[in-house]
Backbone atoms as SQL, in Angstrom:
CREATE TABLE atoms (id INTEGER PRIMARY KEY, chain TEXT, resi INTEGER, resn TEXT, atom TEXT, x REAL, y REAL, z REAL);
INSERT INTO atoms VALUES
  (1, 'A', 1, 'VAL', 'N', 8.439, 17.015, 1.770),
  (2, 'A', 1, 'VAL', 'CA', 7.747, 18.003, 2.579),
  (3, 'A', 1, 'VAL', 'C', 6.411, 18.299, 1.920),
  (4, 'A', 2, 'GLY', 'N', 5.344, 18.315, 2.729),
  (5, 'A', 2, 'GLY', 'CA', 4.037, 18.656, 2.203),
  (6, 'A', 2, 'GLY', 'C', 3.181, 19.309, 3.266),
  (7, 'A', 3, 'HIS', 'N', 2.184, 20.080, 2.837),
  (8, 'A', 3, 'HIS', 'CA', 1.275, 20.785, 3.733),
  (9, 'A', 3, 'HIS', 'C', -0.146, 20.241, 3.563),
  (10, 'A', 4, 'SER', 'N', -0.827, 19.998, 4.683),
  (11, 'A', 4, 'SER', 'CA', -2.212, 19.562, 4.716),
  (12, 'A', 4, 'SER', 'C', -2.341, 18.197, 4.030),
  (13, 'A', 5, 'PHE', 'N', -3.085, 18.105, 2.940),
  (14, 'A', 5, 'PHE', 'CA', -3.194, 16.840, 2.210),
  (15, 'A', 5, 'PHE', 'C', -1.819, 16.425, 1.686),
  (16, 'A', 6, 'GLY', 'N', -1.008, 17.412, 1.329),
  (17, 'A', 6, 'GLY', 'CA', 0.357, 17.135, 0.893),
  (18, 'A', 6, 'GLY', 'C', 1.215, 16.569, 2.014),
  (19, 'A', 7, 'GLY', 'N', 0.872, 16.895, 3.261),
  (20, 'A', 7, 'GLY', 'CA', 1.593, 16.357, 4.402),
  (21, 'A', 7, 'GLY', 'C', 1.421, 14.852, 4.526),
  (22, 'A', 8, 'VAL', 'N', 0.193, 14.398, 4.405),
  (23, 'A', 8, 'VAL', 'CA', -0.048, 12.957, 4.465),
  (24, 'A', 8, 'VAL', 'C', 0.493, 12.276, 3.203),
  (25, 'A', 9, 'THR', 'N', 0.530, 13.004, 2.103),
  (26, 'A', 9, 'THR', 'CA', 1.128, 12.470, 0.872),
  (27, 'A', 9, 'THR', 'C', 2.625, 12.256, 1.068),
  (28, 'A', 10, 'ALA', 'N', 3.290, 13.166, 1.777),
  (29, 'A', 10, 'ALA', 'CA', 4.713, 12.998, 2.077),
  (30, 'A', 10, 'ALA', 'C', 4.947, 11.746, 2.918),
  (31, 'A', 11, 'VAL', 'N', 4.055, 11.487, 3.867),
  (32, 'A', 11, 'VAL', 'CA', 4.156, 10.276, 4.690),
  (33, 'A', 11, 'VAL', 'C', 3.969, 9.035, 3.809),
  (34, 'A', 12, 'LEU', 'N', 2.975, 9.068, 2.956),
  (35, 'A', 12, 'LEU', 'CA', 2.721, 7.944, 2.053),
  (36, 'A', 12, 'LEU', 'C', 3.907, 7.703, 1.115),
  (37, 'A', 13, 'ALA', 'N', 4.567, 8.774, 0.699),
  (38, 'A', 13, 'ALA', 'CA', 5.721, 8.645, -0.194),
  (39, 'A', 13, 'ALA', 'C', 6.829, 7.818, 0.453),
  (40, 'A', 14, 'LEU', 'N', 6.938, 7.855, 1.783),
  (41, 'A', 14, 'LEU', 'CA', 7.944, 7.041, 2.465),
  (42, 'A', 14, 'LEU', 'C', 7.704, 5.551, 2.257),
  (43, 'A', 15, 'VAL', 'N', 6.441, 5.187, 2.118),
  (44, 'A', 15, 'VAL', 'CA', 6.080, 3.785, 1.901),
  (45, 'A', 15, 'VAL', 'C', 6.269, 3.405, 0.434),
  (46, 'A', 16, 'LYS', 'N', 5.903, 4.299, -0.448),
  (47, 'A', 16, 'LYS', 'CA', 5.869, 3.983, -1.882),
  (48, 'A', 16, 'LYS', 'C', 7.208, 4.152, -2.585),
  (49, 'A', 17, 'GLU', 'N', 8.089, 5.003, -2.056),
  (50, 'A', 17, 'GLU', 'CA', 9.351, 5.298, -2.752),
  (51, 'A', 17, 'GLU', 'C', 10.533, 5.063, -1.821),
  (52, 'A', 18, 'PRO', 'N', 11.274, 3.978, -2.031),
  (53, 'A', 18, 'PRO', 'CA', 12.380, 3.632, -1.133),
  (54, 'A', 18, 'PRO', 'C', 13.487, 4.692, -1.040),
  (55, 'A', 19, 'ALA', 'N', 13.628, 5.531, -2.050),
  (56, 'A', 19, 'ALA', 'CA', 14.690, 6.546, -2.042),
  (57, 'A', 19, 'ALA', 'C', 14.463, 7.614, -0.974),
  (58, 'A', 20, 'PHE', 'N', 13.215, 7.829, -0.555),
  (59, 'A', 20, 'PHE', 'CA', 12.939, 8.840, 0.467),
  (60, 'A', 20, 'PHE', 'C', 13.349, 8.303, 1.829),
  (61, 'A', 21, 'ARG', 'N', 14.107, 9.100, 2.577),
  (62, 'A', 21, 'ARG', 'CA', 14.621, 8.658, 3.873),
  (63, 'A', 21, 'ARG', 'C', 13.866, 9.234, 5.052),
  (64, 'A', 22, 'CYS', 'N', 13.113, 10.312, 4.833),
  (65, 'A', 22, 'CYS', 'CA', 12.325, 10.925, 5.907),
  (66, 'A', 22, 'CYS', 'C', 11.290, 11.840, 5.261),
  (67, 'A', 23, 'ALA', 'N', 10.398, 12.377, 6.094),
  (68, 'A', 23, 'ALA', 'CA', 9.366, 13.288, 5.587),
  (69, 'A', 23, 'ALA', 'C', 9.087, 14.370, 6.617),
  (70, 'A', 24, 'VAL', 'N', 8.688, 15.535, 6.116),
  (71, 'A', 24, 'VAL', 'CA', 8.205, 16.621, 6.964),
  (72, 'A', 24, 'VAL', 'C', 6.760, 16.874, 6.550),
  (73, 'A', 25, 'ALA', 'N', 5.856, 16.756, 7.518),
  (74, 'A', 25, 'ALA', 'CA', 4.425, 16.922, 7.257),
  (75, 'A', 25, 'ALA', 'C', 3.939, 18.168, 7.987),
  (76, 'A', 26, 'LEU', 'N', 3.594, 19.190, 7.226),
  (77, 'A', 26, 'LEU', 'CA', 3.140, 20.460, 7.779),
  (78, 'A', 26, 'LEU', 'C', 1.623, 20.428, 7.937),
  (79, 'A', 27, 'ASP', 'N', 1.165, 20.432, 9.184),
  (80, 'A', 27, 'ASP', 'CA', -0.268, 20.424, 9.487),
  (81, 'A', 27, 'ASP', 'C', -0.997, 19.363, 8.652),
  (82, 'A', 28, 'ALA', 'N', -0.472, 18.160, 8.708),
  (83, 'A', 28, 'ALA', 'CA', -0.962, 17.063, 7.872),
  (84, 'A', 28, 'ALA', 'C', -2.407, 16.699, 8.197),
  (85, 'A', 29, 'TRP', 'N', -3.193, 16.514, 7.143),
  (86, 'A', 29, 'TRP', 'CA', -4.558, 16.009, 7.266),
  (87, 'A', 29, 'TRP', 'C', -4.437, 14.499, 7.179),
  (88, 'A', 30, 'MET', 'N', -4.494, 13.823, 8.311),
  (89, 'A', 30, 'MET', 'CA', -4.166, 12.403, 8.397),
  (90, 'A', 30, 'MET', 'C', -5.285, 11.461, 7.962),
  (91, 'A', 31, 'PHE', 'N', -6.485, 11.958, 7.809),
  (92, 'A', 31, 'PHE', 'CA', -7.634, 11.112, 7.487),
  (93, 'A', 31, 'PHE', 'C', -7.409, 10.184, 6.293),
  (94, 'A', 32, 'PRO', 'N', -6.808, 10.665, 5.187),
  (95, 'A', 32, 'PRO', 'CA', -6.700, 9.792, 4.006),
  (96, 'A', 32, 'PRO', 'C', -5.754, 8.599, 4.150),
  (97, 'A', 33, 'LEU', 'N', -4.855, 8.613, 5.141),
  (98, 'A', 33, 'LEU', 'CA', -3.899, 7.513, 5.266),
  (99, 'A', 33, 'LEU', 'C', -4.609, 6.262, 5.752),
  (100, 'A', 34, 'GLU', 'N', -4.572, 5.238, 4.934),
  (101, 'A', 34, 'GLU', 'CA', -5.260, 3.983, 5.263),
  (102, 'A', 34, 'GLU', 'C', -4.615, 3.331, 6.482),
  (103, 'A', 35, 'ASN', 'N', -5.428, 2.767, 7.336),
  (104, 'A', 35, 'ASN', 'CA', -4.933, 2.122, 8.555),
  (105, 'A', 35, 'ASN', 'C', -3.924, 1.021, 8.257),
  (106, 'A', 36, 'ALA', 'N', -4.085, 0.317, 7.159),
  (107, 'A', 36, 'ALA', 'CA', -3.183, -0.776, 6.817),
  (108, 'A', 36, 'ALA', 'C', -1.761, -0.291, 6.532),
  (109, 'A', 37, 'LEU', 'N', -1.617, 0.991, 6.186),
  (110, 'A', 37, 'LEU', 'CA', -0.294, 1.503, 5.832),
  (111, 'A', 37, 'LEU', 'C', 0.545, 1.905, 7.041),
  (112, 'A', 38, 'TYR', 'N', -0.049, 2.042, 8.198),
  (113, 'A', 38, 'TYR', 'CA', 0.705, 2.499, 9.367),
  (114, 'A', 38, 'TYR', 'C', 1.884, 1.598, 9.681),
  (115, 'A', 39, 'SER', 'N', 1.707, 0.318, 9.552),
  (116, 'A', 39, 'SER', 'CA', 2.800, -0.603, 9.862),
  (117, 'A', 39, 'SER', 'C', 3.930, -0.510, 8.838),
  (118, 'A', 40, 'GLU', 'N', 3.674, 0.113, 7.692),
  (119, 'A', 40, 'GLU', 'CA', 4.684, 0.226, 6.647),
  (120, 'A', 40, 'GLU', 'C', 5.492, 1.517, 6.711),
  (121, 'A', 41, 'VAL', 'N', 5.056, 2.480, 7.530),
  (122, 'A', 41, 'VAL', 'CA', 5.784, 3.741, 7.672),
  (123, 'A', 41, 'VAL', 'C', 6.867, 3.522, 8.724),
  (124, 'A', 42, 'LEU', 'N', 8.073, 3.204, 8.258),
  (125, 'A', 42, 'LEU', 'CA', 9.162, 2.860, 9.162),
  (126, 'A', 42, 'LEU', 'C', 10.231, 3.948, 9.251),
  (127, 'A', 43, 'LYS', 'N', 10.145, 4.947, 8.403),
  (128, 'A', 43, 'LYS', 'CA', 11.147, 6.019, 8.363),
  (129, 'A', 43, 'LYS', 'C', 10.663, 7.219, 9.178),
  (130, 'A', 44, 'PRO', 'N', 11.589, 8.078, 9.605),
  (131, 'A', 44, 'PRO', 'CA', 11.208, 9.199, 10.474),
  (132, 'A', 44, 'PRO', 'C', 10.371, 10.261, 9.770),
  (133, 'A', 45, 'VAL', 'N', 9.431, 10.810, 10.544),
  (134, 'A', 45, 'VAL', 'CA', 8.556, 11.881, 10.075),
  (135, 'A', 45, 'VAL', 'C', 8.584, 12.991, 11.121),
  (136, 'A', 46, 'LEU', 'N', 8.661, 14.235, 10.654),
  (137, 'A', 46, 'LEU', 'CA', 8.479, 15.386, 11.533),
  (138, 'A', 46, 'LEU', 'C', 7.122, 15.983, 11.221),
  (139, 'A', 47, 'PHE', 'N', 6.230, 15.957, 12.197),
  (140, 'A', 47, 'PHE', 'CA', 4.923, 16.589, 12.071),
  (141, 'A', 47, 'PHE', 'C', 5.021, 17.967, 12.719),
  (142, 'A', 48, 'ILE', 'N', 4.827, 19.015, 11.924),
  (143, 'A', 48, 'ILE', 'CA', 4.791, 20.376, 12.449),
  (144, 'A', 48, 'ILE', 'C', 3.349, 20.849, 12.336),
  (145, 'A', 49, 'ASN', 'N', 2.681, 20.924, 13.473),
  (146, 'A', 49, 'ASN', 'CA', 1.254, 21.266, 13.498),
  (147, 'A', 49, 'ASN', 'C', 1.032, 22.709, 13.913),
  (148, 'A', 50, 'THR', 'N', -0.118, 23.240, 13.504),
  (149, 'A', 50, 'THR', 'CA', -0.547, 24.547, 13.982),
  (150, 'A', 50, 'THR', 'C', -1.562, 24.333, 15.102),
  (151, 'A', 51, 'GLU', 'N', -1.714, 25.338, 15.918),
  (152, 'A', 51, 'GLU', 'CA', -2.569, 25.202, 17.097),
  (153, 'A', 51, 'GLU', 'C', -4.042, 25.020, 16.755),
  (154, 'A', 52, 'LYS', 'N', -4.511, 25.635, 15.702),
  (155, 'A', 52, 'LYS', 'CA', -5.952, 25.713, 15.453),
  (156, 'A', 52, 'LYS', 'C', -6.498, 24.744, 14.406),
  (157, 'A', 53, 'PHE', 'N', -5.701, 23.803, 13.914),
  (158, 'A', 53, 'PHE', 'CA', -6.201, 22.954, 12.821),
  (159, 'A', 53, 'PHE', 'C', -6.446, 21.507, 13.227),
  (160, 'A', 54, 'GLN', 'N', -5.564, 20.933, 13.971),
  (161, 'A', 54, 'GLN', 'CA', -5.588, 19.498, 14.207),
  (162, 'A', 54, 'GLN', 'C', -6.754, 19.043, 15.083),
  (163, 'A', 55, 'THR', 'N', -7.228, 17.831, 14.770),
  (164, 'A', 55, 'THR', 'CA', -8.284, 17.196, 15.554),
  (165, 'A', 55, 'THR', 'C', -7.651, 16.125, 16.444),
  (166, 'A', 56, 'PRO', 'N', -8.328, 15.724, 17.501),
  (167, 'A', 56, 'PRO', 'CA', -7.795, 14.635, 18.329),
  (168, 'A', 56, 'PRO', 'C', -7.556, 13.352, 17.533),
  (169, 'A', 57, 'GLU', 'N', -8.393, 13.076, 16.550),
  (170, 'A', 57, 'GLU', 'CA', -8.232, 11.876, 15.734),
  (171, 'A', 57, 'GLU', 'C', -6.944, 11.944, 14.902),
  (172, 'A', 58, 'SER', 'N', -6.678, 13.103, 14.346),
  (173, 'A', 58, 'SER', 'CA', -5.483, 13.278, 13.536),
  (174, 'A', 58, 'SER', 'C', -4.223, 13.165, 14.399),
  (175, 'A', 59, 'ILE', 'N', -4.252, 13.784, 15.564),
  (176, 'A', 59, 'ILE', 'CA', -3.116, 13.696, 16.497),
  (177, 'A', 59, 'ILE', 'C', -2.895, 12.236, 16.914),
  (178, 'A', 60, 'ALA', 'N', -3.977, 11.503, 17.148),
  (179, 'A', 60, 'ALA', 'CA', -3.851, 10.088, 17.526),
  (180, 'A', 60, 'ALA', 'C', -3.154, 9.295, 16.431),
  (181, 'A', 61, 'LYS', 'N', -3.447, 9.606, 15.173),
  (182, 'A', 61, 'LYS', 'CA', -2.796, 8.911, 14.061),
  (183, 'A', 61, 'LYS', 'C', -1.306, 9.255, 14.007),
  (184, 'A', 62, 'MET', 'N', -0.972, 10.511, 14.282),
  (185, 'A', 62, 'MET', 'CA', 0.435, 10.898, 14.319),
  (186, 'A', 62, 'MET', 'C', 1.154, 10.177, 15.456),
  (187, 'A', 63, 'LYS', 'N', 0.507, 10.106, 16.610),
  (188, 'A', 63, 'LYS', 'CA', 1.110, 9.415, 17.753),
  (189, 'A', 63, 'LYS', 'C', 1.293, 7.931, 17.467),
  (190, 'A', 64, 'ARG', 'N', 0.375, 7.371, 16.718),
  (191, 'A', 64, 'ARG', 'CA', 0.501, 5.960, 16.332),
  (192, 'A', 64, 'ARG', 'C', 1.768, 5.751, 15.522),
  (193, 'A', 65, 'LEU', 'N', 2.055, 6.673, 14.602),
  (194, 'A', 65, 'LEU', 'CA', 3.281, 6.574, 13.816),
  (195, 'A', 65, 'LEU', 'C', 4.516, 6.827, 14.675),
  (196, 'A', 66, 'SER', 'N', 4.440, 7.795, 15.584),
  (197, 'A', 66, 'SER', 'CA', 5.608, 8.104, 16.409),
  (198, 'A', 66, 'SER', 'C', 5.920, 6.981, 17.386),
  (199, 'A', 67, 'SER', 'N', 4.914, 6.198, 17.768),
  (200, 'A', 67, 'SER', 'CA', 5.157, 5.081, 18.673),
  (201, 'A', 67, 'SER', 'C', 5.929, 3.955, 17.983),
  (202, 'A', 68, 'ARG', 'N', 5.925, 3.959, 16.662),
  (203, 'A', 68, 'ARG', 'CA', 6.614, 2.929, 15.881),
  (204, 'A', 68, 'ARG', 'C', 8.052, 3.325, 15.553),
  (205, 'A', 69, 'ASN', 'N', 8.374, 4.618, 15.681),
  (206, 'A', 69, 'ASN', 'CA', 9.699, 5.106, 15.306),
  (207, 'A', 69, 'ASN', 'C', 10.093, 6.230, 16.253),
  (208, 'A', 70, 'SER', 'N', 11.141, 6.015, 17.029),
  (209, 'A', 70, 'SER', 'CA', 11.559, 7.015, 18.023),
  (210, 'A', 70, 'SER', 'C', 12.098, 8.288, 17.377),
  (211, 'A', 71, 'GLN', 'N', 12.412, 8.244, 16.080),
  (212, 'A', 71, 'GLN', 'CA', 12.901, 9.431, 15.376),
  (213, 'A', 71, 'GLN', 'C', 11.764, 10.300, 14.840),
  (214, 'A', 72, 'THR', 'N', 10.541, 9.804, 14.887),
  (215, 'A', 72, 'THR', 'CA', 9.381, 10.588, 14.455),
  (216, 'A', 72, 'THR', 'C', 9.009, 11.547, 15.574),
  (217, 'A', 73, 'LYS', 'N', 8.823, 12.813, 15.220),
  (218, 'A', 73, 'LYS', 'CA', 8.539, 13.856, 16.203),
  (219, 'A', 73, 'LYS', 'C', 7.275, 14.608, 15.830),
  (220, 'A', 74, 'ILE', 'N', 6.583, 15.103, 16.846),
  (221, 'A', 74, 'ILE', 'CA', 5.362, 15.902, 16.658),
  (222, 'A', 74, 'ILE', 'C', 5.541, 17.190, 17.442),
  (223, 'A', 75, 'ILE', 'N', 5.432, 18.325, 16.758),
  (224, 'A', 75, 'ILE', 'CA', 5.470, 19.609, 17.449),
  (225, 'A', 75, 'ILE', 'C', 4.255, 20.427, 17.025),
  (226, 'A', 76, 'THR', 'N', 3.845, 21.326, 17.905),
  (227, 'A', 76, 'THR', 'CA', 2.728, 22.233, 17.615),
  (228, 'A', 76, 'THR', 'C', 3.190, 23.653, 17.872),
  (229, 'A', 77, 'ILE', 'N', 2.966, 24.518, 16.912),
  (230, 'A', 77, 'ILE', 'CA', 3.339, 25.921, 17.049),
  (231, 'A', 77, 'ILE', 'C', 2.139, 26.687, 17.592),
  (232, 'A', 78, 'LEU', 'N', 2.254, 27.102, 18.842),
  (233, 'A', 78, 'LEU', 'CA', 1.164, 27.827, 19.490),
  (234, 'A', 78, 'LEU', 'C', 0.966, 29.186, 18.826),
  (235, 'A', 79, 'GLY', 'N', -0.290, 29.607, 18.730),
  (236, 'A', 79, 'GLY', 'CA', -0.625, 30.891, 18.132),
  (237, 'A', 79, 'GLY', 'C', -0.689, 30.867, 16.619),
  (238, 'A', 80, 'SER', 'N', -0.580, 29.687, 16.037),
  (239, 'A', 80, 'SER', 'CA', -0.603, 29.574, 14.572),
  (240, 'A', 80, 'SER', 'C', -1.901, 28.938, 14.098),
  (241, 'A', 81, 'VAL', 'N', -2.201, 29.165, 12.828),
  (242, 'A', 81, 'VAL', 'CA', -3.374, 28.586, 12.173),
  (243, 'A', 81, 'VAL', 'C', -2.894, 27.838, 10.925),
  (244, 'A', 82, 'HIS', 'N', -3.808, 27.122, 10.285),
  (245, 'A', 82, 'HIS', 'CA', -3.461, 26.281, 9.138),
  (246, 'A', 82, 'HIS', 'C', -2.725, 27.066, 8.043),
  (247, 'A', 83, 'GLN', 'N', -3.113, 28.302, 7.814),
  (248, 'A', 83, 'GLN', 'CA', -2.492, 29.110, 6.765),
  (249, 'A', 83, 'GLN', 'C', -1.136, 29.668, 7.180),
  (250, 'A', 84, 'SER', 'N', -0.756, 29.522, 8.442),
  (251, 'A', 84, 'SER', 'CA', 0.535, 30.045, 8.905),
  (252, 'A', 84, 'SER', 'C', 1.713, 29.391, 8.199),
  (253, 'A', 85, 'GLN', 'N', 1.519, 28.223, 7.640),
  (254, 'A', 85, 'GLN', 'CA', 2.601, 27.513, 6.958),
  (255, 'A', 85, 'GLN', 'C', 2.561, 27.723, 5.448),
  (256, 'A', 86, 'THR', 'N', 1.782, 28.696, 5.019),
  (257, 'A', 86, 'THR', 'CA', 1.669, 29.005, 3.591),
  (258, 'A', 86, 'THR', 'C', 1.931, 30.490, 3.383),
  (259, 'A', 87, 'ASP', 'N', 1.908, 30.923, 2.130),
  (260, 'A', 87, 'ASP', 'CA', 2.115, 32.342, 1.838),
  (261, 'A', 87, 'ASP', 'C', 0.830, 33.171, 1.960),
  (262, 'A', 88, 'PHE', 'N', -0.316, 32.534, 2.229),
  (263, 'A', 88, 'PHE', 'CA', -1.576, 33.269, 2.352),
  (264, 'A', 88, 'PHE', 'C', -1.525, 34.324, 3.454),
  (265, 'A', 89, 'ALA', 'N', -0.798, 34.042, 4.525),
  (266, 'A', 89, 'ALA', 'CA', -0.731, 34.985, 5.644),
  (267, 'A', 89, 'ALA', 'C', -0.057, 36.293, 5.243),
  (268, 'A', 90, 'PHE', 'N', 0.676, 36.295, 4.147),
  (269, 'A', 90, 'PHE', 'CA', 1.401, 37.488, 3.712),
  (270, 'A', 90, 'PHE', 'C', 0.707, 38.226, 2.565),
  (271, 'A', 91, 'LEU', 'N', -0.352, 37.658, 2.025),
  (272, 'A', 91, 'LEU', 'CA', -0.995, 38.238, 0.842),
  (273, 'A', 91, 'LEU', 'C', -1.945, 39.377, 1.154),
  (274, 'A', 92, 'THR', 'N', -2.493, 39.393, 2.349),
  (275, 'A', 92, 'THR', 'CA', -3.437, 40.440, 2.724),
  (276, 'A', 92, 'THR', 'C', -2.921, 41.155, 3.965),
  (277, 'A', 93, 'GLY', 'N', -3.533, 42.256, 4.283),
  (278, 'A', 93, 'GLY', 'CA', -3.129, 43.018, 5.461),
  (279, 'A', 93, 'GLY', 'C', -3.473, 42.297, 6.754),
  (280, 'A', 94, 'ASN', 'N', -2.933, 42.794, 7.831),
  (281, 'A', 94, 'ASN', 'CA', -3.097, 42.188, 9.147),
  (282, 'A', 94, 'ASN', 'C', -4.568, 42.095, 9.552),
  (283, 'A', 95, 'LEU', 'N', -5.323, 43.171, 9.420),
  (284, 'A', 95, 'LEU', 'CA', -6.720, 43.180, 9.843),
  (285, 'A', 95, 'LEU', 'C', -7.560, 42.204, 9.020),
  (286, 'A', 96, 'ILE', 'N', -7.439, 42.245, 7.718),
  (287, 'A', 96, 'ILE', 'CA', -8.218, 41.357, 6.847),
  (288, 'A', 96, 'ILE', 'C', -7.844, 39.897, 7.109),
  (289, 'A', 97, 'SER', 'N', -6.569, 39.629, 7.282),
  (290, 'A', 97, 'SER', 'CA', -6.129, 38.257, 7.559),
  (291, 'A', 97, 'SER', 'C', -6.723, 37.734, 8.854),
  (292, 'A', 98, 'ARG', 'N', -6.762, 38.573, 9.878),
  (293, 'A', 98, 'ARG', 'CA', -7.337, 38.135, 11.160),
  (294, 'A', 98, 'ARG', 'C', -8.844, 37.909, 11.046),
  (295, 'A', 99, 'ILE', 'N', -9.532, 38.779, 10.324),
  (296, 'A', 99, 'ILE', 'CA', -10.982, 38.631, 10.143),
  (297, 'A', 99, 'ILE', 'C', -11.283, 37.326, 9.406),
  (298, 'A', 100, 'LEU', 'N', -10.503, 37.010, 8.389),
  (299, 'A', 100, 'LEU', 'CA', -10.718, 35.800, 7.597),
  (300, 'A', 100, 'LEU', 'C', -10.129, 34.556, 8.253),
  (301, 'A', 101, 'GLY', 'N', -9.454, 34.718, 9.388),
  (302, 'A', 101, 'GLY', 'CA', -8.871, 33.578, 10.084),
  (303, 'A', 101, 'GLY', 'C', -7.612, 33.047, 9.429),
  (304, 'A', 102, 'MET', 'N', -6.957, 33.888, 8.638),
  (305, 'A', 102, 'MET', 'CA', -5.758, 33.455, 7.930),
  (306, 'A', 102, 'MET', 'C', -4.491, 33.710, 8.743),
  (307, 'A', 103, 'ARG', 'N', -4.632, 34.351, 9.890),
  (308, 'A', 103, 'ARG', 'CA', -3.501, 34.596, 10.771),
  (309, 'A', 103, 'ARG', 'C', -3.890, 34.237, 12.191),
  (310, 'A', 104, 'GLY', 'N', -2.956, 33.656, 12.885),
  (311, 'A', 104, 'GLY', 'CA', -3.160, 33.379, 14.302),
  (312, 'A', 104, 'GLY', 'C', -2.654, 34.550, 15.126),
  (313, 'A', 105, 'THR', 'N', -2.471, 34.306, 16.398),
  (314, 'A', 105, 'THR', 'CA', -1.962, 35.363, 17.267),
  (315, 'A', 105, 'THR', 'C', -0.448, 35.520, 17.150),
  (316, 'A', 106, 'LEU', 'N', 0.218, 34.507, 16.624),
  (317, 'A', 106, 'LEU', 'CA', 1.662, 34.563, 16.417),
  (318, 'A', 106, 'LEU', 'C', 1.955, 35.280, 15.106),
  (319, 'A', 107, 'ASP', 'N', 2.917, 36.187, 15.125),
  (320, 'A', 107, 'ASP', 'CA', 3.326, 36.907, 13.917),
  (321, 'A', 107, 'ASP', 'C', 3.658, 35.887, 12.818),
  (322, 'A', 108, 'PRO', 'N', 3.139, 36.085, 11.595),
  (323, 'A', 108, 'PRO', 'CA', 3.351, 35.093, 10.535),
  (324, 'A', 108, 'PRO', 'C', 4.826, 34.897, 10.182),
  (325, 'A', 109, 'TYR', 'N', 5.630, 35.932, 10.319),
  (326, 'A', 109, 'TYR', 'CA', 7.062, 35.773, 10.060),
  (327, 'A', 109, 'TYR', 'C', 7.708, 34.870, 11.107),
  (328, 'A', 110, 'LYS', 'N', 7.281, 35.014, 12.351),
  (329, 'A', 110, 'LYS', 'CA', 7.805, 34.167, 13.419),
  (330, 'A', 110, 'LYS', 'C', 7.348, 32.717, 13.212),
  (331, 'A', 111, 'ALA', 'N', 6.084, 32.535, 12.841),
  (332, 'A', 111, 'ALA', 'CA', 5.564, 31.180, 12.591),
  (333, 'A', 111, 'ALA', 'C', 6.341, 30.509, 11.463),
  (334, 'A', 112, 'LEU', 'N', 6.593, 31.247, 10.404),
  (335, 'A', 112, 'LEU', 'CA', 7.349, 30.698, 9.273),
  (336, 'A', 112, 'LEU', 'C', 8.788, 30.400, 9.676),
  (337, 'A', 113, 'ASP', 'N', 9.381, 31.264, 10.501),
  (338, 'A', 113, 'ASP', 'CA', 10.748, 31.043, 10.969),
  (339, 'A', 113, 'ASP', 'C', 10.838, 29.774, 11.817),
  (340, 'A', 114, 'ILE', 'N', 9.902, 29.581, 12.722),
  (341, 'A', 114, 'ILE', 'CA', 9.884, 28.376, 13.568),
  (342, 'A', 114, 'ILE', 'C', 9.726, 27.126, 12.700),
  (343, 'A', 115, 'THR', 'N', 8.794, 27.188, 11.772),
  (344, 'A', 115, 'THR', 'CA', 8.550, 26.060, 10.871),
  (345, 'A', 115, 'THR', 'C', 9.806, 25.722, 10.067),
  (346, 'A', 116, 'SER', 'N', 10.412, 26.732, 9.488),
  (347, 'A', 116, 'SER', 'CA', 11.599, 26.530, 8.651),
  (348, 'A', 116, 'SER', 'C', 12.767, 25.969, 9.457),
  (349, 'A', 117, 'ARG', 'N', 12.999, 26.532, 10.626),
  (350, 'A', 117, 'ARG', 'CA', 14.132, 26.066, 11.448),
  (351, 'A', 117, 'ARG', 'C', 13.933, 24.615, 11.894),
  (352, 'A', 118, 'ALA', 'N', 12.724, 24.288, 12.303),
  (353, 'A', 118, 'ALA', 'CA', 12.456, 22.910, 12.743),
  (354, 'A', 118, 'ALA', 'C', 12.613, 21.933, 11.581),
  (355, 'A', 119, 'ALA', 'N', 12.059, 22.274, 10.436),
  (356, 'A', 119, 'ALA', 'CA', 12.149, 21.389, 9.265),
  (357, 'A', 119, 'ALA', 'C', 13.598, 21.222, 8.817),
  (358, 'A', 120, 'LEU', 'N', 14.343, 22.312, 8.753),
  (359, 'A', 120, 'LEU', 'CA', 15.732, 22.229, 8.312),
  (360, 'A', 120, 'LEU', 'C', 16.595, 21.422, 9.280),
  (361, 'A', 121, 'ALA', 'N', 16.383, 21.594, 10.578),
  (362, 'A', 121, 'ALA', 'CA', 17.149, 20.817, 11.559),
  (363, 'A', 121, 'ALA', 'C', 16.852, 19.331, 11.419),
  (364, 'A', 122, 'PHE', 'N', 15.579, 18.997, 11.240),
  (365, 'A', 122, 'PHE', 'CA', 15.183, 17.595, 11.065),
  (366, 'A', 122, 'PHE', 'C', 15.798, 17.008, 9.800),
  (367, 'A', 123, 'LEU', 'N', 15.681, 17.736, 8.693),
  (368, 'A', 123, 'LEU', 'CA', 16.222, 17.249, 7.422),
  (369, 'A', 123, 'LEU', 'C', 17.742, 17.114, 7.486),
  (370, 'A', 124, 'GLN', 'N', 18.396, 18.071, 8.110),
  (371, 'A', 124, 'GLN', 'CA', 19.848, 17.994, 8.230),
  (372, 'A', 124, 'GLN', 'C', 20.262, 16.762, 9.036),
  (373, 'A', 125, 'ARG', 'N', 19.525, 16.501, 10.089),
  (374, 'A', 125, 'ARG', 'CA', 19.840, 15.337, 10.928),
  (375, 'A', 125, 'ARG', 'C', 19.669, 14.024, 10.161),
  (376, 'A', 126, 'HIS', 'N', 18.601, 13.935, 9.369),
  (377, 'A', 126, 'HIS', 'CA', 18.290, 12.665, 8.722),
  (378, 'A', 126, 'HIS', 'C', 18.820, 12.515, 7.306),
  (379, 'A', 127, 'LEU', 'N', 19.269, 13.613, 6.714),
  (380, 'A', 127, 'LEU', 'CA', 19.779, 13.527, 5.340),
  (381, 'A', 127, 'LEU', 'C', 21.266, 13.808, 5.252),
  (382, 'A', 128, 'SER', 'N', 21.891, 14.109, 6.352),
  (383, 'A', 128, 'SER', 'CA', 23.311, 14.399, 6.350),
  (384, 'A', 128, 'SER', 'C', 24.082, 13.172, 5.857),
  (385, 'A', 129, 'THR', 'N', 25.020, 13.426, 4.958),
  (386, 'A', 129, 'THR', 'CA', 25.833, 12.319, 4.437),
  (387, 'A', 129, 'THR', 'C', 27.010, 12.013, 5.344),
  (388, 'A', 130, 'ALA', 'N', 27.322, 12.932, 6.261),
  (389, 'A', 130, 'ALA', 'CA', 28.424, 12.707, 7.206),
  (390, 'A', 130, 'ALA', 'C', 27.875, 12.022, 8.452),
  (391, 'A', 131, 'ARG', 'N', 27.968, 10.708, 8.495),
  (392, 'A', 131, 'ARG', 'CA', 27.447, 9.953, 9.640),
  (393, 'A', 131, 'ARG', 'C', 28.545, 9.207, 10.315);
């Protein structure tokens, strides 16, 4: 599991480390992933995006990976911003966070709950030893 640059690092880890069976990429910054590596990402990835961060180019790269693996999923949490998946949204008050763009319109606790539930369901599905 990784956020932003760490999200694309989690995807890359699937290629570099055979022990990893899946990845969760939180608002992944897809730019650094080399085009040559796309054909090597064969394991499932869950992309959990925020509404205000992703670019069309980044989404296209995620779709490219999902087209190669039917278990790869892309979701977007409406009303969330890039910091919604971090603890920054909880460090300052509501007004200051909104002024600085650290909070979206969705309550940060709700955004974190959605993120956590989606990630845990995905991991449970792909890492469960009872198959």
